[in-house]
C-alpha positions as CSV (number, residue, x, y, z in Angstrom):
1,M,-130.9,-62.2,104.2
2,A,-127.5,-60.9,105.3
3,P,-127.8,-58.3,108.1
4,V,-126.6,-54.8,107.1
5,I,-124.4,-53.1,109.7
6,L,-123.5,-49.4,109.4
7,V,-120.2,-48.4,111.1
8,T,-119.5,-44.8,111.9
9,F,-116.4,-43.3,113.5
10,A,-117.9,-40.6,115.7
11,G,-118.2,-37.9,116.2
12,R,-118.6,-34.3,116.0
13,Q,-122.1,-33.3,117.2
14,K,-122.6,-30.3,114.9
15,R,-121.7,-32.4,111.8
16,M,-123.2,-35.7,112.8
17,E,-126.8,-34.7,113.7
18,I,-127.8,-34.6,110.1
19,L,-126.4,-38.1,109.5
20,T,-128.3,-39.3,112.5
21,R,-131.6,-38.4,111.0
22,Y,-130.8,-40.2,107.8
23,V,-129.7,-43.3,109.5
24,H,-132.7,-43.4,111.8
25,S,-134.9,-43.1,108.7
26,A,-133.0,-46.0,107.0
27,M,-133.4,-48.2,110.0
28,D,-137.1,-47.4,110.3
29,A,-137.4,-48.5,106.7
30,G,-135.6,-51.8,107.4
31,I,-132.7,-51.0,105.1
32,I,-130.1,-50.9,107.8
33,D,-130.3,-53.5,110.6
34,E,-127.7,-52.2,113.1
35,W,-125.7,-49.0,113.6
36,H,-122.3,-49.4,115.3
37,V,-121.1,-46.0,116.5
38,W,-117.4,-45.9,117.4
39,D,-116.6,-43.2,119.9
40,F,-113.3,-41.7,118.6
41,T,-114.2,-38.2,119.8
42,R,-111.5,-35.7,120.5
43,S,-113.4,-33.4,122.9
44,Q,-115.2,-34.1,126.2
45,E,-118.3,-32.2,124.9
46,D,-118.6,-34.5,121.8
47,H,-117.9,-37.6,124.0
48,E,-120.7,-36.6,126.3
49,W,-123.0,-36.1,123.3
50,V,-122.2,-39.5,121.8
51,T,-122.7,-41.1,125.2
52,R,-126.2,-39.5,125.5
53,E,-127.3,-39.9,121.9
54,F,-126.3,-43.4,121.0
55,G,-127.1,-46.8,122.3
56,P,-125.7,-48.9,125.2
57,V,-122.0,-49.6,125.3
58,R,-121.0,-52.9,123.7
59,F,-117.2,-52.6,123.5
60,M,-114.5,-50.7,125.3
61,G,-110.8,-50.5,124.4
62,S,-108.3,-51.4,127.1
63,D,-107.6,-47.7,127.8
64,A,-111.2,-46.5,127.5
65,P,-112.6,-44.7,130.7
66,Y,-115.4,-46.0,132.8
67,Q,-118.9,-46.3,131.1
68,S,-122.3,-46.5,132.7
69,K,-123.8,-50.0,132.9
70,G,-127.0,-49.9,135.0
71,S,-127.6,-50.0,138.7
72,V,-128.1,-52.3,141.7
73,A,-130.4,-52.1,144.7
74,P,-131.5,-54.5,147.4
75,N,-132.8,-57.7,145.6
76,Q,-132.2,-56.0,142.2
77,P,-128.9,-57.5,141.0
78,L,-126.8,-56.4,138.1
79,R,-126.0,-59.2,135.6
80,L,-123.3,-58.8,133.0
81,S,-121.9,-61.0,130.2
82,A,-118.3,-59.8,129.9
83,T,-115.8,-61.0,127.4
84,I,-112.5,-60.0,128.9
85,T,-109.2,-61.8,129.8
86,N,-108.2,-59.9,132.9
87,D,-108.8,-56.7,135.0
88,L,-112.5,-56.3,134.8
89,H,-113.2,-53.1,136.8
90,I,-116.6,-52.5,138.4
91,A,-117.3,-49.1,140.0
92,I,-120.1,-49.1,142.6
93,I,-121.3,-45.5,143.1
94,P,-123.7,-45.3,146.1
95,N,-126.8,-43.2,145.6
96,G,-127.3,-40.2,147.8
97,G,-124.2,-38.3,146.9
98,G,-120.9,-38.6,148.9
99,D,-117.4,-38.2,147.7
100,D,-116.3,-41.8,147.3
101,Y,-117.1,-44.9,145.3
102,F,-116.0,-48.5,145.5
103,E,-114.0,-50.2,142.8
104,L,-114.0,-54.0,142.4
105,V,-111.1,-55.4,140.3
106,V,-111.9,-58.9,139.1
107,G,-109.0,-61.0,137.7
108,G,-106.4,-58.3,138.2
109,W,-102.7,-58.9,138.4
110,N,-102.6,-61.2,135.3
111,N,-105.9,-62.8,136.3
112,S,-104.6,-64.0,139.6
113,H,-106.3,-61.8,142.3
114,S,-109.4,-59.8,142.9
115,A,-109.6,-56.7,145.1
116,L,-111.9,-54.0,146.5
117,R,-110.9,-50.4,146.8
118,K,-112.4,-47.2,148.1
119,L,-111.6,-44.2,146.0
120,P,-112.6,-40.5,145.5
121,R,-115.0,-40.0,142.6
122,S,-112.2,-38.3,140.7
123,G,-110.8,-41.8,140.3
124,L,-113.5,-42.5,137.8
125,T,-111.7,-40.4,135.2
126,H,-108.1,-41.9,135.4
127,F,-106.2,-45.1,135.9
128,D,-103.7,-44.0,138.6
129,R,-104.0,-46.3,141.6
130,D,-100.6,-45.8,143.1
131,G,-100.7,-45.8,146.9
132,V,-104.4,-46.7,147.1
133,P,-104.7,-49.6,149.6
134,A,-107.1,-52.4,149.1
135,L,-110.0,-52.8,151.5
136,W,-110.1,-56.5,150.5
137,M,-108.1,-58.9,148.3
138,R,-108.0,-62.6,147.6
139,A,-106.4,-65.0,145.2
140,T,-108.8,-65.8,142.4
141,P,-106.6,-67.7,139.9
142,G,-108.0,-67.9,136.4
143,I,-111.3,-66.4,137.5
144,L,-111.9,-64.8,134.1
145,S,-112.2,-67.2,131.2
146,P,-110.8,-66.1,127.8
147,G,-112.8,-68.8,126.1
148,T,-116.4,-67.7,126.9
149,P,-118.3,-64.6,128.0
150,N,-117.9,-64.4,131.7
151,Q,-121.2,-64.3,133.7
152,I,-121.0,-61.6,136.4
153,V,-123.7,-61.1,139.1
154,L,-123.4,-58.3,141.5
155,N,-126.1,-58.7,144.2
156,V,-127.3,-56.5,147.1
157,D,-129.2,-58.2,149.8
158,A,-132.0,-56.8,151.9
159,A,-129.6,-55.3,154.4
160,G,-127.6,-53.5,151.7
161,V,-124.6,-55.9,151.6
162,P,-123.1,-56.4,148.1
163,S,-121.7,-59.7,146.9
164,L,-120.2,-60.9,143.7
165,H,-120.4,-64.1,141.7
166,V,-118.3,-64.8,138.6
167,N,-119.1,-67.8,136.5
168,N,-121.2,-69.2,139.4
169,V,-118.3,-68.9,141.8
170,A,-118.8,-66.7,144.9
171,I,-115.9,-64.2,145.0
172,G,-116.8,-62.1,148.0
173,S,-119.3,-60.4,150.2
174,W,-118.7,-57.1,152.0
175,S,-120.8,-56.4,155.1
176,E,-118.9,-53.2,155.8
177,L,-120.4,-51.6,152.6
178,D,-124.0,-50.2,152.9
179,I,-125.7,-50.1,149.5
180,S,-129.2,-50.2,150.9
181,A,-130.1,-47.0,149.0
182,G,-128.8,-48.6,145.7
183,A,-125.9,-47.6,143.5
184,S,-125.0,-46.8,140.0
185,I,-122.6,-49.1,138.2
186,M,-119.8,-48.3,135.8
187,V,-117.4,-50.7,134.1
188,R,-114.2,-50.7,132.2
189,G,-111.3,-53.0,131.2
190,G,-107.7,-52.0,131.7
191,W,-104.1,-53.2,131.7
192,G,-104.2,-54.5,128.2
193,A,-107.6,-56.0,128.4
194,S,-110.5,-54.7,126.2
195,L,-114.1,-55.4,127.4
196,E,-117.0,-56.6,125.3
197,L,-120.4,-56.7,126.9
198,G,-122.9,-59.3,125.8
199,N,-126.7,-59.2,125.8
200,V,-126.7,-55.8,124.1
201,R,-130.0,-56.0,122.2
202,S,-130.3,-52.4,120.9
203,R,-130.0,-51.9,117.1
204,I,-127.8,-48.9,117.8
205,Q,-124.7,-49.8,119.8
206,R,-121.8,-47.8,121.1
207,F,-118.2,-48.8,120.9
208,V,-115.6,-46.8,122.9
209,G,-112.1,-46.8,121.4
210,N,-108.9,-46.1,123.2
211,P,-108.5,-42.3,123.5
212,N,-105.7,-40.1,122.2
213,E,-104.6,-42.4,119.4
214,H,-103.5,-40.5,116.3
215,M,-105.0,-43.0,113.9
216,P,-107.3,-45.1,116.0
217,Y,-109.5,-46.7,113.4
218,W,-107.7,-50.0,113.2
219,Q,-109.4,-50.8,116.5
220,A,-112.8,-51.2,114.8
221,Y,-111.5,-53.3,111.9
222,H,-109.7,-55.5,114.4
223,F,-112.8,-56.0,116.5
224,Y,-114.8,-57.3,113.5
225,A,-112.0,-59.3,112.0
226,S,-111.4,-61.1,115.3
227,R,-115.1,-62.1,115.4
228,L,-115.3,-63.4,111.9
229,Q,-117.7,-66.2,112.8
230,A,-120.2,-63.7,114.1
231,F,-120.0,-61.2,111.2
232,S,-119.0,-63.3,108.1
233,D,-122.6,-63.2,106.7
234,S,-123.1,-59.5,107.2
235,I,-122.8,-56.6,104.8
236,F,-120.9,-53.7,106.2
237,L,-121.3,-50.0,105.4
238,K,-118.8,-47.5,106.8
239,C,-119.5,-43.8,106.6
240,D,-117.8,-40.7,108.0
241,D,-119.6,-38.7,110.7
242,D,-120.0,-35.7,108.4
243,I,-122.1,-37.3,105.7
244,V,-124.7,-34.6,105.3
245,Y,-126.8,-36.0,102.4
246,M,-127.8,-39.6,101.7
247,D,-130.1,-40.7,98.8
248,L,-132.2,-43.1,100.8
249,E,-134.2,-44.2,97.8
250,K,-131.0,-45.6,96.2
251,L,-129.4,-47.1,99.4
252,S,-131.0,-50.5,98.9
253,D,-129.7,-50.7,95.4
254,F,-126.2,-49.9,96.6
255,I,-126.4,-52.6,99.2
256,E,-127.7,-55.1,96.6
257,F,-124.8,-54.2,94.3
258,R,-122.4,-54.7,97.1
259,R,-123.9,-58.1,97.9
260,T,-123.9,-59.4,94.4
261,N,-120.5,-58.2,93.2
262,P,-117.9,-60.0,95.5
263,K,-114.9,-59.4,93.3
264,Y,-114.6,-55.8,94.6
265,V,-112.8,-55.4,97.9
266,I,-114.7,-52.3,98.7
267,V,-117.4,-50.4,96.9
268,S,-117.7,-46.6,97.3
269,A,-120.8,-44.5,97.0
270,N,-120.8,-41.7,94.5
271,V,-119.6,-39.0,96.9
272,V,-119.9,-35.2,96.6
273,N,-116.7,-33.6,97.8
274,N,-114.4,-36.5,97.1
275,G,-111.5,-35.9,94.8
276,V,-111.7,-39.1,92.8
277,C,-115.5,-39.0,92.5
278,A,-115.4,-35.3,91.5
279,H,-113.0,-36.1,88.7
280,W,-115.3,-38.7,87.3
281,Q,-118.4,-36.6,87.9
282,Q,-116.8,-33.9,85.7
283,L,-115.7,-36.3,83.0
284,A,-119.4,-37.3,82.8
285,G,-120.5,-33.7,82.4
286,S,-122.2,-33.7,85.8
287,I,-120.0,-30.8,87.1
288,P,-119.6,-27.9,84.6
289,E,-116.2,-26.3,84.2
290,A,-117.7,-23.1,85.5
291,V,-117.7,-24.7,89.0
292,G,-114.0,-25.5,88.7
293,H,-111.7,-28.0,87.2
294,F,-111.5,-31.3,89.1
295,E,-108.4,-33.1,88.1
296,R,-107.6,-36.8,88.7
297,P,-105.8,-36.7,92.1
298,P,-102.3,-38.1,91.8
299,G,-102.5,-41.7,92.8
300,G,-106.0,-41.0,94.0
301,F,-104.9,-39.0,97.0
302,G,-105.0,-35.3,97.8
303,G,-105.5,-32.9,94.9
304,S,-106.8,-29.4,94.6
305,L,-110.3,-30.1,95.9
306,W,-109.0,-31.9,99.0
307,Q,-106.8,-28.9,99.8
308,S,-109.3,-26.1,99.2
309,A,-112.2,-24.8,101.3
310,A,-113.2,-22.5,98.5
311,R,-113.5,-25.3,96.0
312,A,-115.5,-27.4,98.5
313,N,-117.8,-24.5,99.1
314,E,-118.4,-24.0,95.4
315,L,-119.0,-27.7,94.8
316,H,-121.4,-28.1,97.7
317,D,-123.4,-25.0,96.6
318,Y,-123.6,-26.4,93.0
319,F,-124.8,-29.7,94.3
320,L,-127.4,-28.1,96.6
321,Q,-128.8,-26.2,93.7
322,T,-129.3,-29.2,91.4
323,N,-132.8,-30.6,91.2
324,S,-131.8,-34.2,91.0
325,K,-129.3,-34.3,93.9
326,H,-127.2,-36.7,91.8
327,L,-124.0,-36.2,89.9
328,P,-123.8,-39.3,87.6
329,L,-120.5,-40.9,86.7
330,P,-119.6,-41.9,83.1
331,S,-120.9,-45.4,83.8
332,K,-122.9,-47.1,86.5
333,V,-119.7,-48.7,87.9
334,I,-116.2,-47.3,87.8
335,E,-113.5,-49.9,88.6
336,W,-110.6,-48.3,90.4
337,Q,-107.1,-49.4,91.0
338,E,-105.7,-46.4,93.0
339,R,-106.3,-44.9,96.4
340,Q,-109.6,-43.2,97.1
341,S,-111.2,-41.5,100.1
342,I,-113.4,-43.8,102.1
343,N,-116.2,-41.4,103.0
344,F,-118.9,-44.0,102.4
345,I,-117.9,-47.5,101.5
346,A,-119.2,-51.1,101.8
347,W,-117.5,-54.5,102.2
348,L,-118.6,-58.1,102.7
349,G,-118.4,-59.7,106.0
350,K,-116.6,-62.7,104.6
351,D,-113.7,-60.4,103.6
352,L,-113.1,-59.6,107.3
353,V,-110.7,-62.6,107.1
354,H,-108.3,-60.1,105.4
355,M,-109.1,-57.0,107.5
356,A,-107.3,-57.3,110.8
357,L,-105.6,-54.0,109.8
358,P,-102.4,-52.8,111.5
359,K,-102.2,-49.5,113.2
360,G,-101.9,-46.8,110.7
361,D,-103.6,-45.5,107.5
362,D,-106.8,-47.6,107.1
363,E,-107.7,-45.7,103.9
364,R,-104.5,-46.8,102.2
365,A,-104.8,-50.3,103.5
366,L,-108.3,-50.8,102.2
367,T,-108.0,-49.1,98.8
368,V,-104.4,-49.7,97.9
369,D,-102.6,-52.4,99.9
370,L,-105.3,-54.9,100.3
371,P,-106.6,-54.8,96.7
372,D,-103.0,-55.2,95.6
373,L,-102.5,-58.2,97.9
374,L,-105.7,-59.9,96.8
375,N,-105.5,-58.9,93.2
376,R,-109.1,-57.5,93.4
377,P,-110.2,-54.0,92.4
378,T,-112.3,-51.5,94.2
379,A,-115.3,-49.8,92.6
380,I,-117.4,-46.6,92.7
381,Y,-121.2,-47.1,92.3
382,S,-122.7,-44.2,90.4
383,D,-126.4,-44.4,91.3
384,F,-126.1,-43.9,95.1
385,T,-125.2,-40.4,96.0
386,V,-124.0,-39.1,99.4
387,S,-122.4,-35.7,100.3
388,H,-119.4,-35.4,102.5
389,L,-119.0,-32.1,104.3
390,S,-115.2,-31.6,104.5
391,F,-111.7,-32.9,104.7
392,G,-109.2,-31.6,107.3
393,P,-107.3,-29.3,104.9
394,Q,-110.7,-27.7,103.9
395,E,-111.6,-26.7,107.4
396,Q,-110.1,-23.2,107.3
397,G,-112.5,-21.2,105.3
398,L,-115.3,-23.7,105.0
399,A,-118.7,-22.0,105.1
400,L,-119.7,-24.4,107.9
401,D,-122.8,-22.8,109.3
402,H,-124.2,-22.0,105.8
403,L,-123.6,-25.5,104.5
404,I,-124.9,-27.3,107.6
405,G,-128.0,-25.1,107.5
406,A,-128.6,-25.9,103.8
407,Y,-128.0,-29.6,104.2
408,D,-130.2,-29.7,107.3
409,E,-133.0,-28.1,105.2
410,L,-132.4,-30.7,102.4
411,M,-132.5,-33.5,104.9
412,R,-135.8,-32.4,106.4
413,S,-137.4,-32.1,103.0
414,S,-136.0,-35.4,101.8
415,I,-137.1,-37.4,104.8
416,A,-140.5,-35.7,104.8
417,A,-141.0,-36.6,101.2
C-alpha cells in the first residue's frame, strides 16, 4: 500500500500543539506513516520548540543555521550520509564548556578545498567568516559527489585526536585538537548547497527551510519534486499548523478517496473556517443564516469570512456547539475550478512530476495555475472535516485563548473516545 506522508509547514507552538496530538493518534493507528515537519518558523522561541518537539533533522536549506547531529568521543565515531554538492560544514563543540568550537568545511570553494577553523561559539549562529584564518587547509578536488549520498566518518582516537574520512578517503587528522572528553556535533550546508541527511529512520522528521523568505513554501514542493523516484508511490497530505480539529474516524476514507480518484490535482478536506467550504456548507443548510451569510469568495479568494475575526469567532463557536462536528456539503464531492485555501489538502506522489513550484504563491499554483495547465479539476471531499483556526486578516480580534481552550477540550474528548 502507498505510504501516507503528512507535510506541515511549522510552526506556532500555541496553535500547533493540538494538531500534534491528532497526528500522533493517527500515526499510532497506522493511518499516517510519516510526518514531515518543515520549520518555517518566524520566532526563535517557536524554532526552539519545533527543534525540541519534532524528530531528527533530515533536510536543511542552504541558508539554514547549524543543527545538532549527535556526538563523538574516543572510539565512538560519528557517521553521516550526506547528500550535498559543496560546503558541508561540521561544527565540533568540545565538551566541558569553553568559548570556542572547531569548524570543518568539506568541499568548500566550489568543491575544491577543505579547511579547519577555530571560532567563538557565536559563530554557530551566522555565516560571516571574513578575516577568520584557517588552522588547516588542503586541496580536495571533487571530494563531495553530487551523484550519491556522501559517506562521512568523523573519528576520535584513544588520545582524543579527531580525523575525517569522506567516501573512504582520508581527509585529515589534527593532533593539535584534544577531543578526549568528547564533543557535540552540528552540521549545515551553505554557499548555495542544501544538505540532506540519510539514514533518518524516525517516522517524524524535521526539515529546516531557509529563514526569512517571504513565501518559503516552494522549498518543500521542490524537495519532493526533485526526488520523484523516492516519492512517486506515496500519498501526500498537507495541513496548516493551526488545524485544531480533525475527524480521525473519517481520515482513512479521505485518503482512500484521494488514492482512487486520480483525475483531481488536489483534494481538500471539508474545512471549517475556509471561505469556499463555508459557502458550500451554507448552501447545504449546514450553517444557518443566523450565524452569518457566507458568500462565494470572488474567484475563490478572500471574502468576508477571510477578512473578519468576528465572523471566524461566530463560525467556530457554532461548529463547536454542533453534536456531529460535521458541516456537510451539498454532495459528497464538490468539483472546483477556482482558487481555494489549502488548509488541508492531498495529492498523489506521481503528480510531483508537475510540482516543482516556482517561488511565490503556492496556493494559487496548486489550485489555479496547475489545474489549468493540466486540464484537471480540484475537489472538496465532504465527509472528512477539519477545523482551521485562522487566516492572517482574522488575527486582530480573534478569540484566540477561548478557541484554543475549546478545541483542546474537544481534542482530548475525541481522542479519548
